[in-house]
C-alpha positions as CSV (number, residue, x, y, z in Angstrom):
1,M,-13.1,-25.5,7.3
2,N,-10.6,-26.9,10.0
3,N,-8.6,-29.4,7.7
4,M,-5.9,-27.0,6.8
5,P,-3.1,-25.1,8.7
6,N,-2.8,-21.5,10.1
7,V,0.0,-19.6,8.6
8,K,2.3,-17.7,10.8
9,I,5.2,-15.9,8.9
10,G,8.2,-14.9,10.7
11,V,9.8,-11.9,9.2
12,V,13.4,-11.6,9.8
13,A,15.3,-8.4,8.5
14,V,18.9,-8.9,7.2
15,S,21.7,-6.4,6.8
16,R,25.3,-6.4,5.5
17,D,27.7,-5.2,8.2
18,C,29.0,-2.2,6.2
19,F,25.6,-0.9,5.7
20,P,23.9,1.0,8.7
21,E,21.8,-1.6,10.7
22,S,19.3,1.2,11.2
23,L,18.2,0.9,7.4
24,S,16.9,-2.8,8.1
25,V,15.5,-1.9,11.6
26,D,13.6,1.0,10.4
27,R,12.3,-0.7,7.2
28,R,11.5,-3.7,9.0
29,K,9.2,-1.7,11.3
30,A,7.6,0.0,8.4
31,L,6.7,-3.2,6.7
32,I,5.2,-4.8,9.8
33,A,3.1,-1.6,10.3
34,A,2.0,-1.4,6.6
35,Y,1.1,-5.1,6.8
36,T,-0.6,-5.1,10.0
37,K,-2.6,-2.0,9.0
38,K,-3.9,-3.8,5.9
39,Y,-4.3,-7.4,6.9
40,G,-4.0,-7.6,10.8
41,A,-1.6,-9.3,13.0
42,E,-2.9,-13.0,13.0
43,H,-0.3,-14.1,10.4
44,I,2.7,-12.3,11.0
45,Y,5.6,-12.1,13.4
46,E,8.4,-9.7,13.8
47,C,11.6,-11.2,14.9
48,P,13.0,-8.7,17.4
49,V,16.0,-10.4,18.6
50,C,18.3,-9.2,16.1
51,I,19.0,-8.0,12.5
52,V,21.0,-11.0,10.7
53,E,24.6,-9.9,9.9
54,S,26.2,-13.1,10.8
55,E,25.8,-16.8,11.2
56,I,25.4,-16.4,15.0
57,H,22.6,-14.0,14.2
58,M,21.2,-16.4,12.1
59,V,20.9,-19.1,14.8
60,Q,19.5,-16.5,17.2
61,A,16.9,-15.5,14.7
62,L,16.0,-19.2,13.8
63,E,15.6,-20.1,17.4
64,D,13.2,-17.0,18.1
65,I,10.8,-17.6,15.2
66,K,10.9,-21.4,15.9
67,K,9.9,-20.5,19.6
68,A,7.1,-18.1,18.3
69,G,5.6,-20.8,16.5
70,C,6.2,-19.5,12.9
71,N,5.7,-22.1,10.3
72,A,6.8,-20.0,7.4
73,L,9.7,-17.4,6.9
74,C,10.2,-14.1,5.2
75,V,13.8,-13.0,4.9
76,Y,13.6,-9.4,4.5
77,L,16.6,-7.5,2.7
78,G,16.4,-4.1,4.5
79,N,19.6,-3.5,2.6
80,F,22.2,-5.4,0.3
81,G,22.1,-8.4,3.1
82,P,24.8,-11.0,4.0
83,E,24.2,-13.8,1.3
84,I,25.8,-16.5,3.3
85,S,23.9,-16.0,6.6
86,E,20.6,-15.1,5.1
87,T,20.5,-18.3,2.6
88,L,21.5,-20.5,5.7
89,L,18.7,-19.0,7.6
90,A,16.3,-20.2,4.8
91,K,18.2,-23.5,4.5
92,H,17.9,-24.6,8.1
93,F,14.2,-23.1,8.7
94,D,11.8,-26.2,8.3
95,G,8.9,-24.8,6.2
96,P,8.1,-22.5,3.2
97,K,10.2,-19.3,2.9
98,M,10.3,-16.4,0.8
99,F,12.5,-13.4,0.2
100,C,11.7,-9.9,-0.7
101,A,13.9,-6.6,-0.5
102,A,13.4,-3.1,0.3
103,A,13.1,-0.2,-2.3
104,E,15.0,3.2,-1.9
105,E,12.5,5.7,-0.1
106,S,13.7,9.0,-1.7
107,G,15.9,10.9,-3.9
108,N,17.0,12.9,-1.0
109,S,18.4,9.9,0.7
110,L,20.9,8.4,-1.7
111,L,23.9,9.3,0.1
112,D,23.7,7.8,3.7
113,G,20.4,6.3,3.4
114,R,20.7,4.0,0.0
115,G,20.5,0.2,1.0
116,D,21.3,-1.6,-2.2
117,A,18.8,-4.4,-1.6
118,Y,17.9,-4.4,-5.5
119,C,21.5,-5.7,-5.8
120,G,21.5,-7.7,-2.7
121,M,18.6,-9.9,-4.1
122,L,20.7,-10.9,-7.0
123,N,23.3,-12.5,-4.6
124,A,20.5,-14.0,-2.3
125,S,19.0,-15.7,-5.2
126,Y,22.3,-17.1,-6.5
127,N,23.3,-18.2,-3.3
128,L,19.8,-20.1,-2.8
129,Q,20.5,-21.9,-5.9
130,L,24.1,-22.9,-4.9
131,R,22.7,-24.4,-1.6
132,N,19.6,-26.2,-3.5
133,V,17.2,-24.2,-1.3
134,K,13.7,-23.6,-2.4
135,A,12.1,-20.3,-1.8
136,Y,9.2,-18.3,-3.2
137,I,10.5,-14.9,-4.9
138,P,7.6,-12.6,-6.1
139,E,7.3,-11.5,-9.6
140,Y,8.8,-8.2,-8.7
141,P,10.5,-8.8,-5.4
142,V,11.6,-5.2,-4.5
143,G,9.2,-2.5,-2.9
144,D,8.3,-0.1,-0.3
145,A,6.7,-1.3,3.2
146,E,3.2,-1.5,1.5
147,D,4.6,-3.2,-1.6
148,C,6.3,-6.0,0.5
149,A,3.5,-6.1,2.6
150,D,1.4,-7.1,-0.2
151,M,4.1,-9.7,-1.3
152,I,3.9,-11.3,2.2
153,H,0.0,-11.6,2.0
154,E,0.2,-13.1,-1.6
155,F,2.9,-15.7,-0.1
156,E,0.3,-17.0,2.8
157,P,-1.9,-19.2,0.4
158,I,1.4,-20.8,-1.2
159,A,2.9,-21.4,2.3
160,R,-0.4,-22.8,3.5
161,A,-0.5,-25.3,0.6
162,V,3.0,-26.4,1.0
163,I,2.9,-26.9,4.9
164,A,-0.4,-28.7,4.4
165,L,1.0,-31.1,1.7
166,S,3.8,-31.9,4.1
167,D,1.2,-33.3,6.8
168,L,-1.6,-34.6,4.3
169,K,-2.8,-38.3,4.2
170,I,-4.8,-39.4,1.2
171,I,-7.2,-42.2,2.1
172,S,-8.5,-44.1,-0.9
173,F,-10.9,-47.0,-1.2
174,G,-10.9,-49.7,-4.0
175,P,-9.1,-49.7,-7.4
176,R,-10.3,-47.4,-10.1
177,P,-13.5,-48.5,-12.0
178,M,-12.8,-50.2,-15.4
179,N,-12.0,-48.2,-18.3
180,F,-10.5,-45.3,-15.9
181,L,-6.9,-46.0,-16.6
182,A,-6.5,-42.2,-17.4
183,C,-6.9,-41.5,-13.7
184,N,-3.7,-43.3,-13.1
185,A,-1.9,-42.8,-9.6
186,P,1.9,-43.6,-9.6
187,I,2.4,-43.1,-5.7
188,K,6.1,-42.4,-6.1
189,Q,5.4,-38.7,-6.6
190,L,3.2,-38.6,-3.6
191,Y,5.9,-39.6,-1.4
192,N,8.1,-37.0,-3.1
193,L,5.7,-34.3,-2.2
194,G,5.6,-35.6,1.3
195,V,2.2,-36.8,1.0
196,E,1.1,-40.1,2.9
197,I,-1.3,-42.5,1.2
198,E,-3.3,-45.3,2.6
199,E,-5.2,-47.5,0.1
200,N,-7.9,-49.7,1.2
201,S,-10.3,-52.2,-0.3
202,E,-14.0,-51.5,-0.8
203,L,-14.6,-54.5,1.4
204,D,-12.9,-52.7,4.4
205,L,-15.2,-49.7,3.6
206,F,-18.3,-52.2,3.3
207,E,-17.5,-53.8,6.6
208,A,-17.0,-50.5,8.4
209,F,-20.3,-49.1,7.0
210,N,-22.3,-52.2,8.2
211,K,-20.8,-51.8,11.7
212,H,-22.4,-48.3,11.6
213,A,-26.1,-49.5,11.1
214,G,-28.2,-48.1,13.9
215,D,-25.5,-45.7,14.9
216,S,-27.1,-43.3,17.6
217,R,-25.8,-40.3,15.8
218,I,-27.6,-41.1,12.5
219,P,-30.9,-39.2,13.4
220,E,-29.0,-36.0,13.8
221,V,-27.0,-36.4,10.5
222,V,-30.4,-36.9,8.7
223,A,-31.9,-33.8,10.3
224,D,-28.7,-31.7,9.2
225,M,-29.1,-33.2,5.6
226,E,-32.9,-32.2,5.8
227,K,-32.2,-28.7,6.8
228,E,-29.6,-28.4,3.9
229,L,-31.9,-29.8,1.1
230,G,-35.0,-28.2,2.3
231,A,-37.5,-28.2,-0.7
232,G,-34.7,-30.3,-2.7
233,N,-35.1,-33.3,-0.5
234,K,-36.8,-35.3,-3.1
235,K,-35.4,-38.7,-1.9
236,P,-36.1,-38.8,1.8
237,E,-36.0,-42.5,1.7
238,V,-32.1,-42.8,1.4
239,L,-31.0,-40.1,3.8
240,E,-30.7,-42.6,6.7
241,K,-28.3,-44.7,4.7
242,L,-26.4,-41.7,3.6
243,A,-26.0,-40.5,7.2
244,Q,-24.6,-43.9,8.0
245,Y,-22.1,-43.7,5.3
246,E,-21.0,-40.1,6.1
247,L,-20.5,-41.3,9.6
248,T,-18.5,-44.2,8.5
249,L,-16.1,-42.0,6.4
250,K,-15.8,-39.5,9.4
251,D,-15.0,-42.1,11.8
252,W,-12.4,-43.8,9.3
253,V,-10.5,-40.4,9.1
254,R,-10.6,-39.9,12.7
255,D,-9.3,-43.3,13.3
256,H,-6.6,-43.7,10.4
257,K,-5.4,-40.2,10.0
258,G,-2.3,-41.5,12.4
259,Y,0.4,-38.7,12.6
260,R,-0.9,-36.6,9.7
261,K,-3.0,-33.6,10.6
262,Y,-4.8,-33.2,7.2
263,V,-6.7,-35.8,5.3
264,A,-8.6,-36.2,1.7
265,I,-10.2,-39.0,0.2
266,A,-10.5,-40.8,-3.1
267,G,-13.6,-42.7,-3.0
268,K,-15.4,-45.4,-5.0
269,C,-18.7,-44.8,-6.3
270,W,-19.4,-47.5,-9.0
271,P,-19.8,-50.2,-10.5
272,A,-20.6,-52.4,-7.5
273,F,-20.9,-49.6,-4.9
274,Q,-24.6,-49.1,-5.6
275,T,-25.8,-52.5,-5.7
276,Q,-24.0,-53.3,-2.3
277,F,-24.4,-50.1,-0.4
278,G,-27.7,-49.6,-1.8
279,F,-27.2,-45.9,-3.0
280,V,-24.6,-43.4,-4.5
281,P,-22.3,-41.5,-2.4
282,C,-22.4,-38.5,-4.3
283,Y,-24.3,-36.2,-1.8
284,V,-22.0,-37.3,1.2
285,N,-19.0,-36.4,-0.9
286,S,-20.3,-33.1,-1.4
287,R,-20.9,-32.5,2.3
288,L,-17.5,-33.6,3.4
289,T,-15.9,-31.3,0.4
290,G,-18.0,-28.4,1.8
291,E,-16.6,-29.3,5.4
292,G,-12.9,-29.0,4.0
293,I,-12.3,-32.8,3.5
294,P,-12.3,-33.1,-0.3
295,V,-13.7,-36.4,-1.6
296,S,-12.8,-37.2,-5.2
297,C,-14.9,-39.6,-7.5
298,E,-13.8,-43.0,-9.0
299,V,-10.5,-43.3,-6.8
300,D,-9.2,-40.4,-8.6
301,I,-6.2,-39.8,-6.3
302,Y,-4.3,-37.0,-8.0
303,G,-7.8,-35.4,-8.4
304,C,-8.1,-35.7,-4.8
305,L,-4.7,-34.2,-4.1
306,S,-5.7,-31.2,-6.8
307,E,-8.9,-30.6,-4.9
308,F,-7.3,-30.3,-1.4
309,I,-4.3,-27.9,-2.8
310,G,-7.2,-25.7,-4.3
311,T,-9.3,-25.9,-0.9
312,V,-6.1,-25.0,1.2
313,V,-5.2,-22.1,-1.5
314,S,-8.7,-20.5,-1.8
315,E,-9.9,-21.3,1.8
316,D,-13.0,-22.4,0.2
317,V,-15.0,-25.3,-1.2
318,V,-13.9,-26.8,-4.5
319,T,-15.1,-29.5,-6.7
320,L,-14.0,-32.2,-9.1
321,L,-15.8,-32.1,-12.5
322,D,-15.3,-34.0,-15.9
323,I,-14.5,-31.8,-18.7
324,N,-17.5,-33.3,-20.2
325,N,-19.4,-32.2,-23.1
326,S,-19.5,-29.4,-25.6
327,V,-22.3,-26.6,-25.5
328,P,-24.6,-27.3,-28.3
329,K,-24.6,-24.7,-31.3
330,D,-28.2,-23.8,-30.7
331,M,-27.9,-23.1,-27.0
332,Y,-24.6,-21.1,-27.9
333,N,-26.4,-19.1,-30.3
334,E,-29.6,-18.5,-28.1
335,E,-27.9,-17.9,-24.8
336,I,-24.2,-17.1,-25.1
337,K,-23.4,-15.5,-28.5
338,G,-23.6,-11.7,-28.7
339,K,-23.9,-11.5,-25.0
340,T,-20.2,-12.3,-24.1
341,D,-17.0,-12.3,-26.3
342,Y,-16.7,-16.0,-26.0
343,T,-16.5,-18.2,-29.0
344,L,-18.4,-21.7,-29.1
345,E,-14.7,-23.4,-28.7
346,D,-14.2,-21.3,-25.6
347,T,-17.3,-22.9,-23.8
348,F,-18.0,-26.4,-22.6
349,M,-19.8,-28.1,-19.9
350,G,-18.2,-29.4,-16.6
351,F,-20.2,-32.4,-15.1
352,H,-20.3,-34.9,-12.3
353,C,-23.1,-36.8,-10.8
354,G,-23.7,-34.8,-8.0
355,N,-20.6,-34.5,-5.8
356,T,-20.5,-30.3,-5.8
357,C,-21.2,-28.9,-2.5
358,S,-24.7,-27.1,-2.1
359,R,-23.3,-23.7,-1.4
360,K,-21.9,-23.7,-4.9
361,L,-25.0,-24.7,-6.7
362,A,-27.6,-22.1,-7.9
363,F,-30.3,-24.5,-7.0
364,C,-30.2,-28.2,-6.0
365,E,-32.2,-31.3,-5.5
366,M,-31.7,-34.9,-4.0
367,R,-32.2,-37.1,-7.1
368,N,-31.1,-40.5,-8.4
369,Q,-28.1,-41.1,-10.8
370,K,-29.5,-41.0,-14.3
371,I,-26.8,-42.7,-16.0
372,M,-26.6,-45.6,-13.3
373,A,-30.3,-46.0,-13.3
374,R,-30.2,-46.9,-17.1
375,A,-28.9,-50.3,-16.1
376,L,-29.6,-50.6,-12.3
377,P,-32.9,-50.4,-10.3
378,V,-33.6,-46.6,-9.4
379,E,-33.9,-47.2,-5.8
380,V,-30.1,-48.1,-5.6
381,T,-29.0,-45.2,-7.6
382,N,-30.3,-42.4,-5.2
383,G,-28.1,-40.0,-3.5
384,T,-26.8,-37.5,-6.1
385,L,-26.9,-33.7,-5.4
386,E,-28.3,-32.4,-9.0
387,G,-28.3,-28.7,-9.8
388,D,-26.7,-26.0,-12.0
389,I,-23.4,-24.7,-10.6
390,A,-23.6,-21.0,-9.7
391,P,-22.3,-18.4,-12.1
392,G,-19.0,-16.6,-11.2
393,E,-15.3,-16.9,-11.7
394,I,-13.7,-20.2,-11.4
395,T,-10.1,-21.6,-11.9
396,F,-10.0,-25.0,-13.7
397,Y,-6.8,-26.8,-12.7
398,R,-5.2,-30.2,-12.1
399,L,-1.7,-31.5,-10.8
400,Q,-1.1,-35.1,-12.0
401,S,1.8,-37.6,-12.1
402,T,2.3,-39.1,-15.5
403,A,2.7,-42.9,-15.9
404,D,6.5,-42.4,-15.9
405,N,6.5,-40.3,-12.6
406,K,6.7,-36.9,-13.9
407,L,4.6,-34.4,-12.4
408,R,2.5,-32.1,-14.8
409,A,-0.1,-29.7,-14.2
410,Y,-2.6,-27.1,-15.7
411,I,-4.2,-24.0,-14.7
412,A,-6.9,-21.9,-16.7
413,Q,-9.2,-19.1,-15.3
414,G,-12.6,-18.5,-16.6
415,E,-16.2,-18.4,-15.3
416,V,-19.2,-20.3,-15.0
417,L,-21.9,-18.4,-17.2
418,D,-25.4,-17.7,-16.1
419,V,-26.8,-20.0,-18.5
420,R,-29.5,-23.0,-17.7
421,T,-27.7,-26.3,-18.5
422,K,-30.8,-28.1,-19.3
423,S,-29.1,-31.4,-18.2
424,F,-28.7,-33.4,-15.2
425,G,-26.0,-33.9,-12.3
426,S,-24.0,-31.0,-10.8
427,I,-23.3,-29.3,-14.0
428,G,-22.4,-25.7,-15.5
429,V,-21.6,-23.9,-18.9
430,F,-18.0,-23.0,-18.5
431,A,-16.1,-20.5,-20.5
432,I,-12.4,-20.2,-20.7
433,P,-10.7,-17.9,-23.2
434,E,-9.0,-20.1,-26.0
435,M,-10.5,-23.1,-24.2
436,G,-10.6,-25.0,-27.5
437,R,-6.9,-24.8,-28.4
438,F,-6.0,-25.4,-24.7
439,Y,-8.0,-28.7,-24.7
440,R,-6.5,-29.7,-27.8
441,H,-2.8,-28.7,-27.3
442,W,-2.5,-29.3,-23.6
443,L,-5.0,-31.3,-22.1
444,I,-5.2,-33.8,-25.0
445,E,-1.5,-33.5,-26.1
446,K,-0.3,-34.1,-22.5
447,G,-2.2,-37.0,-21.7
448,F,-4.5,-35.4,-18.9
449,P,-7.5,-37.5,-17.8
450,H,-11.1,-36.0,-17.9
451,H,-11.2,-34.9,-14.3
452,G,-10.4,-31.4,-13.4
453,A,-10.5,-29.6,-10.1
454,V,-12.4,-26.3,-9.9
455,A,-11.7,-23.5,-7.4
456,F,-14.5,-20.9,-7.2
457,G,-12.7,-17.7,-7.9
458,H,-9.4,-16.7,-9.9
459,F,-6.6,-18.5,-8.0
460,G,-4.2,-19.0,-10.9
461,K,-1.4,-16.9,-9.6
462,S,-1.3,-18.9,-6.4
463,L,-1.6,-22.2,-7.6
464,F,1.1,-21.5,-10.3
465,E,3.5,-20.6,-7.4
466,V,2.6,-23.7,-5.5
467,F,3.3,-25.9,-8.3
468,K,6.7,-24.5,-8.9
469,Y,7.4,-24.7,-5.2
470,I,6.5,-28.5,-4.9
471,G,8.7,-29.1,-7.8
472,V,6.6,-29.2,-10.9
473,D,9.0,-28.1,-13.9
474,V,7.6,-24.8,-15.3
475,D,7.6,-26.1,-18.7
476,E,5.1,-28.8,-17.4
477,I,2.6,-26.3,-16.1
478,G,0.2,-25.6,-18.9
479,Y,-2.4,-22.5,-19.2
480,N,-4.6,-21.5,-21.8
481,Q,-2.3,-19.6,-24.2
482,P,-3.8,-16.2,-25.5
483,A,-4.6,-15.8,-29.1
484,G,-1.4,-15.4,-31.2
485,V,0.8,-17.5,-29.0
486,R,1.1,-20.7,-30.4
487,Y,1.5,-24.1,-28.8
488,P,4.4,-26.2,-29.9
489,T,2.0,-28.9,-31.4
490,E,-0.2,-26.4,-32.8
491,N,-0.5,-26.4,-36.5
492,P,0.5,-22.9,-37.7
493,W,-1.9,-22.9,-40.9
494,R,-5.0,-23.6,-38.5
């Protein structure tokens, strides 16, 4: 997956001039040693030129970490720290930044070895606010070398996402299908986030697809598809067209990314797509997403953006699913009740036609799209990847711009249960604690569309910090409230 940045965090230690500089020097060395021992040296750089005590030191440190290729910054308070110089360093560094502070080491060193960084973090935070400088501050930002090493490691996916968004282009094709107004996409917030968007017509895509007819690379892509599908290759007659379409998208990305480094796609897949292209694009979407280029369905631009954020945070494949249907009571009683602590209302089925990467499915087959085939010839609805989503931990989440250009989000951690769905498409039985209340009092109440992004693992902590960093008001980041914590709109006599 090469559609994301590599993070290199420059660690700059600071010191107030009335404290011994050696406190910050020794603590910085201990921090770097602890980080390297646990996480390796690939993503970290120790600024050696100075301990920042003044504005001149700030400039020297800034030049050094830029020269070293750092694209993220950790300001480390080895002692109280100079609130002006350290926050100017953050202000003038072009990239995500974090602050953390050294804890005192021993009760035997509280005379000449006390650093007061616990106090210094307050002044640093206040000065950051005065200067309108965004910075990530860990939940408890004071610790020993090992603690601070863990904090820096937790900052990595946050920094990676912030950097990636500043160099992302979303490429979309066509307007949303009719009756999909819920997936509205005001582009103002994309620009506010630093994201570029290129909106194209379906005719542009169709023209490019036709120009790829007979492309010499098609047989190689078909062979790769055959290898991936194995015994699940139930529609071999459509693979050549799918390969032609995959090459079309990849060449479009190559030729249209412009000055941007990273790309995601919001694609059209119905209603006219099948009759004109002669297939459905679900399987190709799944393959590109598996390569780190998320492709959302139904021109869902903010779904595409959400997928990209999850890909970068998790460094893994994601998918986009409908929060689709309830679990039948008989299935719940037979397969879930008594085997887990989940109630019926905690469960639901997440579904899409066939866009989930094969690596995230328990089993899969190339099929036709059942819903579309009810009204169209079967032969133009081939191209979906059907199968149950593999059981395991997940994070269901979405970042959305409302119709009035307000950023809003949700994050909910749960799991895919090891329960056969007995259904079609890329689909799984999901369980999220208190999902019923969350569904009613956040997803419905706040006007979210039916599409949600799924990351395979628990990444709520990182996603929450990413959303905060990029400017989502914390009151607009919803999560599944635990039992006993009432939503503002929840009827207290439920």
